[in-house]
LUMDOVO-555442 format. One record per residue: residue number from 1; residue in one letter; z, y, x of N, C-alpha, C, O in turn. Coordinates in steps of 0.2 Angstrom, whole numbers. Each point is the difference from the previous one (the first is absolute). Layout:
LUMDOVO-555442
NUM	a	Z	Y	X	Z	Y	X	Z	Y	X	Z	Y	X
...
//
This chain:
LUMDOVO-555442
1	m	219	-59	168	-7	2	2	0	7	0	4	4	-4
2	v	-8	-1	8	-1	7	1	-2	3	-7	3	6	-2
3	l	-8	-8	-1	-3	3	-6	5	-1	-6	-1	4	-5
4	a	6	-8	5	5	0	-5	6	5	0	4	1	-4
5	q	-4	3	10	5	5	0	-2	6	-5	-5	1	-2
6	p	11	2	0	-1	6	-5	-5	5	2	-3	3	-4
7	a	2	-1	10	-4	5	2	-7	-1	-2	-5	4	0
8	y	3	-11	-1	-7	-2	-1	-1	-1	-8	-5	-2	-2
9	h	10	3	-2	-1	-1	-7	-4	5	-3	-3	-2	-6
10	h	2	8	8	-3	5	-3	-6	2	4	1	1	6
11	v	-7	0	-8	-6	2	3	-1	7	0	0	3	-6
12	a	-1	0	11	-1	8	0	-6	1	-3	-5	-3	1
13	a	5	9	-6	-6	2	-3	-5	3	5	2	3	4
14	s	-8	-5	-5	-5	2	4	-2	7	-2	-1	2	-6
15	t	-1	3	11	-2	7	-2	-7	0	1	-3	6	-1
16	a	-1	-12	2	-7	1	1	-3	1	-7	2	-3	-5
17	e	-7	8	5	-3	1	-6	-6	-5	-2	-3	-3	5
18	k	2	2	-11	-6	-4	-2	-7	3	2	0	6	0
19	p	-4	-10	3	-7	3	2	-3	3	-6	0	-2	-5
20	t	-3	8	7	-4	3	-5	-6	-4	-3	-4	-2	5
21	p	3	1	-11	-6	-4	-2	-6	4	2	-1	6	-1
22	n	-4	-10	2	-7	3	2	-4	2	-7	3	-2	-5
23	l	-8	4	6	-4	3	-6	-2	-6	-4	0	0	-6
24	w	-2	-6	9	-2	-6	-4	6	-2	-4	-1	-2	-6
25	q	7	1	9	6	-2	-3	1	4	-6	2	-2	-6
26	m	-2	9	7	1	5	-6	-5	-1	-5	2	0	-6
27	a	-8	-1	7	-5	-1	-5	1	-6	-4	-1	-1	-6
28	w	3	-5	10	1	-6	-3	6	0	-5	0	-2	-6
29	d	5	6	8	6	0	-4	-1	4	-6	2	-2	-6
30	w	-6	7	6	-2	4	-6	-4	-4	-4	1	0	-6
31	f	-6	-4	9	-4	-4	-4	4	-5	-4	-2	-2	-6
32	f	6	-1	10	4	-5	-4	5	2	-5	0	-3	-6
33	e	3	9	7	4	3	-5	-4	3	-7	3	-1	-5
34	h	-9	3	7	-3	4	-6	-6	-5	-3	-2	2	-5
35	v	0	-7	9	-5	-4	-3	2	-7	-1	-1	-3	-6
36	i	3	0	11	2	-8	-1	6	-1	-4	0	-4	-5
37	r	5	8	6	6	-1	-4	-1	1	-7	2	-4	-5
38	p	-5	10	3	-2	1	-8	-4	-6	-2	0	-1	-6
39	l	-5	-1	10	-4	-5	-3	3	-7	-1	-1	-3	-5
40	l	6	1	9	4	-6	0	6	0	-5	2	-5	-2
41	h	0	11	1	6	1	-4	0	-3	-7	4	-4	-2
42	p	-10	5	-2	0	-3	-7	-1	-7	1	3	-4	-5
43	i	-6	1	10	-1	-7	0	7	-3	2	2	-6	-3
44	g	2	9	8	6	-3	1	5	0	-6	4	-4	0
45	s	-4	9	-4	4	1	-6	-2	-6	-4	4	-3	-4
46	a	-10	2	3	-3	-5	-5	3	-7	3	2	-5	-4
47	l	-3	4	10	2	-7	3	8	-1	-1	2	-5	-1
48	a	2	11	2	7	-1	-1	2	-2	-7	5	-3	-1
49	h	-9	4	-4	1	-2	-7	-4	-6	-2	0	-1	-6
50	s	-3	-2	10	-5	-5	-2	2	-7	3	4	0	5
51	q	-6	-5	-8	2	-7	2	-7	-4	0	-5	1	-4
52	g	5	-6	8	-6	-5	0	-6	3	1	-2	2	6
53	v	-3	-3	-11	-7	2	0	0	7	2	-4	2	4
54	g	8	2	-7	0	7	1	1	2	8	-3	5	2
55	t	7	-9	1	1	1	7	-6	-1	4	-2	4	5
56	w	-2	-9	-7	-6	-2	4	-5	6	-2	-4	2	5
57	v	3	0	-11	-4	5	-2	1	7	5	-4	3	2
58	g	11	-2	-2	2	6	4	-2	0	7	-3	4	3
59	l	4	-10	0	-2	-1	7	-7	0	1	-3	3	5
60	t	-1	-5	-10	-7	0	1	-3	8	0	-4	2	3
61	l	8	2	-8	-2	7	0	2	3	6	-4	5	2
62	i	9	-7	1	2	3	7	-5	-1	5	-2	4	4
63	a	0	-10	-4	-5	-2	5	-7	4	-1	-3	2	5
64	l	1	-2	-11	-6	4	-2	1	7	2	-5	4	3
65	a	11	-1	-4	1	7	1	0	1	8	-3	5	2
66	l	6	-9	1	0	1	8	-7	-1	3	-2	3	4
67	a	-2	-8	-7	-7	-1	2	-4	6	-1	-3	3	5
68	g	4	0	-11	-4	6	-1	2	6	4	-4	4	2
69	l	11	-3	-1	2	5	5	-2	-1	7	-2	5	3
70	a	2	-11	-1	-3	-1	7	-7	2	1	-2	2	5
71	f	-2	-4	-11	-7	2	0	-1	7	1	-4	3	3
72	v	8	1	-7	-1	7	0	2	3	7	-3	5	2
73	i	9	-7	1	2	2	6	-6	-2	5	-1	5	5
74	f	-2	-11	-5	-5	-1	5	-6	4	-1	-3	2	5
75	r	1	0	-11	-6	5	-1	2	7	3	-4	3	2
76	l	10	-1	-3	2	6	2	0	1	8	-3	4	3
77	v	6	-10	0	0	0	7	-7	0	3	-2	3	5
78	l	-3	-7	-8	-7	-1	2	-3	7	-1	-4	1	5
79	a	5	2	-10	-3	7	-1	2	5	6	-4	4	2
80	f	10	-5	0	2	5	6	-2	-2	7	-2	4	4
81	v	1	-11	-3	-1	-2	6	-8	-1	2	-2	0	5
82	r	-2	-1	-11	-7	-1	1	-3	6	3	1	5	-3
83	p	-5	-6	8	-4	6	3	-5	2	-5	-3	-4	-3
84	r	3	11	3	-5	3	-5	-7	0	4	0	2	5
85	r	-5	-4	-9	-7	1	2	-3	6	-2	1	2	-6
86	g	-4	2	10	-4	5	-2	-6	-2	-4	-2	-6	0
87	p	-2	10	-3	-6	-3	-4	-6	-1	4	-4	-4	-2
88	l	5	5	9	-6	-1	4	2	-3	7	0	3	5
89	q	3	-9	-6	3	-3	6	-6	-3	4	-6	-1	-2
90	p	7	0	9	-6	-3	4	-3	-6	-3	-7	0	0
91	a	10	-5	-3	-3	-5	-3	-5	2	-6	-5	-3	0
92	d	7	8	-3	-4	2	-6	-6	4	3	-6	-1	-3
93	a	6	4	8	-5	4	3	-5	-4	4	-4	3	3
94	g	5	-9	-2	-4	-4	4	1	1	8	-4	-1	4
95	l	11	3	-2	1	1	6	2	-6	5	1	1	6
96	r	0	-6	-10	2	-6	4	-6	-2	5	1	-4	5
97	g	-7	6	-6	-5	-2	4	-1	4	7	-5	0	4
98	l	10	4	-3	0	4	6	0	-4	6	-2	2	6
99	a	5	-8	-6	0	-4	5	-6	-4	2	-1	-4	5
100	e	-4	5	-9	-7	-3	1	-3	2	7	1	6	1
101	e	-4	-10	2	-3	2	6	-7	3	-1	-5	-3	-1
102	r	5	10	2	-6	4	-1	0	5	5	6	2	3
103	t	-11	1	-1	-1	5	5	2	7	-4	-1	0	-6
104	s	2	5	10	1	6	-3	-6	3	-4	1	3	-5
105	v	-7	-5	8	-6	2	-3	-1	-4	-7	-2	3	-5
106	e	4	-9	5	0	-4	-6	4	3	-5	-1	0	-6
107	w	8	1	8	4	3	-5	-2	7	-3	1	1	-6
108	l	-4	3	10	-3	6	-2	-5	-1	-6	0	3	-5
109	a	-4	-8	7	-6	-1	-5	3	-3	-7	-2	2	-5
110	l	8	-6	6	3	-3	-6	3	6	-4	0	0	-6
111	a	3	5	10	3	5	-4	-5	4	-4	2	2	-5
112	r	-7	-1	8	-5	4	-4	-3	-4	-6	-2	3	-5
113	e	1	-9	6	-2	-4	-6	5	0	-5	-2	0	-6
114	a	9	-1	8	5	1	-6	0	6	-3	1	1	-6
115	a	-2	5	10	0	7	-3	-6	0	-5	1	4	-5
116	a	-7	-7	7	-5	1	-4	1	-3	-7	-3	2	-5
117	r	7	-8	5	2	-3	-6	5	4	-4	2	-2	-6
118	g	1	7	9	6	3	-3	7	-3	2	5	2	-3
119	d	-5	-7	7	6	-3	2	3	4	6	-1	-3	6
120	y	4	9	-7	2	4	5	6	-3	4	1	2	6
121	a	4	-5	-10	5	-3	4	-2	-5	5	3	0	5
122	r	-7	-5	-7	-3	-4	5	-4	3	5	0	-2	6
123	a	-3	7	-7	-4	4	5	4	3	5	-1	0	6
124	i	7	3	-8	4	4	4	4	-6	5	1	1	6
125	a	0	-6	-9	3	-6	3	-4	-2	6	2	-2	5
126	a	-9	1	-7	-5	-2	5	0	5	6	-1	-2	6
127	l	1	8	-8	0	5	6	6	-1	4	-1	1	6
128	f	7	-2	-9	6	-1	4	-1	-6	5	2	0	6
129	a	-5	-5	-9	-1	-7	4	-5	2	5	1	-3	6
130	g	-6	7	-7	-5	2	5	4	3	6	-2	-1	6
131	a	6	5	-8	4	4	6	4	-5	4	0	1	6
132	l	3	-6	-10	4	-5	4	-5	-4	4	2	-2	6
133	a	-8	0	-8	-4	-4	4	-3	4	6	-1	-3	5
134	a	0	10	-6	-2	4	5	5	0	6	-1	0	6
135	l	8	0	-8	5	0	5	0	-6	4	1	-1	6
136	d	-2	-5	-10	0	-6	3	-6	-1	5	1	-3	5
137	e	-7	5	-8	-6	-1	4	0	3	7	-2	-2	5
138	r	6	8	-5	0	4	6	6	-1	4	2	4	4
139	a	2	-9	-6	6	-2	4	5	6	0	4	0	5
140	v	-3	3	-10	5	6	0	6	-3	-4	5	1	3
141	v	-6	-4	-9	6	-3	-3	-3	-7	-3	-4	0	-4
142	a	7	-5	6	-2	-7	-2	1	-1	-8	6	2	-2
143	f	-10	-5	-1	1	-1	-7	5	-4	-2	1	-6	3
144	d	4	7	-7	5	-4	-3	2	1	-7	2	6	-2
145	p	-4	-10	-2	0	1	-8	8	1	-2	1	2	-5
146	a	4	-4	10	7	1	-2	2	7	1	5	2	-3
147	r	-9	2	6	2	7	1	-1	4	-6	-4	-1	-4
148	t	9	6	3	-1	5	-5	-4	6	2	-1	1	6
149	p	-2	3	-11	-3	6	2	4	4	5	-3	3	4
150	g	9	-2	-6	5	4	4	0	-2	7	0	4	5
151	e	1	-11	-4	0	-3	7	-7	2	4	0	1	6
152	y	-5	-2	-10	-7	2	3	0	7	2	-3	2	6
153	r	6	2	-10	-1	7	2	4	2	6	-2	4	4
154	r	8	-7	-3	4	1	6	-4	-3	6	0	3	6
155	l	-3	-8	-6	-4	-3	5	-6	4	2	-1	1	6
156	v	-2	2	-11	-6	4	2	2	6	3	-3	3	4
157	r	9	0	-7	3	6	3	1	-1	8	-1	5	4
158	r	4	-11	-2	1	-1	7	-6	-1	4	0	2	6
159	s	-5	-6	-9	-6	-2	4	-5	5	0	-4	1	5
160	r	2	2	-11	-5	5	0	2	6	-4	-1	1	-6
161	e	5	3	9	3	6	-4	-5	4	-3	1	3	-5
162	a	-7	-2	9	-5	4	-3	-3	-2	-7	-2	4	-4
163	a	3	-11	3	-3	-3	-6	5	0	-6	-1	-2	-5
164	s	8	3	7	5	-1	-4	0	4	-7	2	-2	-5
165	a	-4	8	6	0	5	-6	-5	-3	-6	2	-1	-5
166	a	-8	-1	8	-5	-3	-5	2	-6	-3	-1	-2	-6
167	f	4	-2	11	3	-7	-3	5	1	-5	1	-4	-4
168	d	4	9	6	5	1	-5	-2	2	-7	2	-3	-5
169	d	-8	7	5	-3	2	-6	-2	-6	-4	0	-1	-6
170	l	-4	-3	10	-3	-6	-3	6	-5	-3	-1	-3	-5
171	c	6	2	9	5	-4	-2	4	2	-7	1	-3	-4
172	e	0	10	4	3	3	-6	-5	-1	-6	3	-2	-5
173	r	-9	3	6	-5	-1	-6	0	-8	-2	-1	-1	-6
174	f	2	-3	11	0	-7	-2	6	-2	-4	-1	-4	-5
175	v	7	6	8	6	-2	-4	0	3	-7	2	-3	-4
176	r	-5	10	4	0	3	-7	-4	-4	-5	1	-1	-5
177	a	-7	-1	8	-5	-4	-4	3	-7	-2	-1	-2	-6
178	a	5	-1	10	3	-6	-1	6	0	-5	1	-5	-4
179	y	3	10	4	6	0	-3	1	6	-5	5	0	-4
180	a	-9	5	4	1	5	-5	-1	-2	-7	-4	-4	-1
181	e	7	8	-4	-1	-2	-7	-7	1	-2	-3	-4	-4
182	a	0	10	6	-7	2	-2	-5	-3	5	1	0	6
183	p	-6	-4	-9	-5	-3	4	-4	5	4	-1	6	-2
184	p	-1	-7	8	-4	5	4	-7	1	-3	-2	-4	-3
185	g	-1	10	5	-6	2	-3	-5	1	6	1	-2	6
186	r	-7	4	-8	-5	1	5	2	5	5	-1	-1	6
187	a	4	6	-8	3	5	5	5	-3	5	0	2	6
188	d	4	-6	-8	5	-4	4	-4	-4	6	2	0	5
189	f	-7	-3	-8	-4	-5	5	-4	5	5	0	-2	6
190	e	-3	7	-8	-3	5	4	4	3	6	-2	0	5
191	a	8	1	-7	5	3	4	2	-5	5	1	1	6
192	a	0	-8	-8	2	-5	5	-6	-2	4	1	-1	6
193	e	-7	2	-8	-6	-1	4	-1	5	5	-2	-1	6
194	r	4	7	-7	0	6	5	5	-2	5	-1	1	6
195	a	7	-3	-8	5	-2	5	-2	-5	4	1	0	6
196	f	-4	-5	-8	-3	-6	4	-5	3	5	0	-2	6
197	a	-4	6	-9	-6	3	5	3	4	5	-2	0	6
198	r	8	4	-7	3	3	6	4	-4	5	0	1	6
199	f	3	-7	-9	4	-5	4	-5	-4	4	2	-1	6
200	e	-7	-2	-8	-4	-5	3	-2	2	7	0	-4	5
201	p	-3	10	-4	-2	2	7	5	1	5	-1	-1	6
202	l	7	2	-9	6	2	5	3	-7	3	5	1	4
203	v	-7	-7	-7	3	-6	3	-4	-3	5	1	-6	1
204	t	-7	9	1	-4	-3	5	3	-1	6	-3	-2	5
//
């Protein structure tokens, strides 16, 4: 047979290098060497010198240790991947009601009522909703609750460039009221109301 010939008895050594481990592999190798191996070493030594019941006790300890380790890893991963919420997300500020069917006049009245109660985050959100209603009523930009403020800004800039500066100002104040760490105050609402007053006549 061809493979039985002497020329095929020795396999040539490969010059290909091993692939460089990625960051996750390096982290896992370090974790195994410095955490898992020291943790299991005493248990393994005990098992090597034990018989019968001691073996089962050791296996139980190993299972408990691995379960605890898995729980710790799970919590660490969860802490890194879980999205961080600011102290004033839209759900907290009552902004989910932006999709309610109201006219721009009704939203403005709602904004002033909320401001009178001291709920400035909701008041600024109502002003922003009033601006979106005005755009929809005048067939400039159709209302779409899936759009972000940034998308609305680009659409307004293309459709009503004259109104874009005031709308940008209102959008920025809305986003700041919804996501900033510090809650908005009376001055923030008044500035947003002035931006709305500049914007609204320019979308007719």
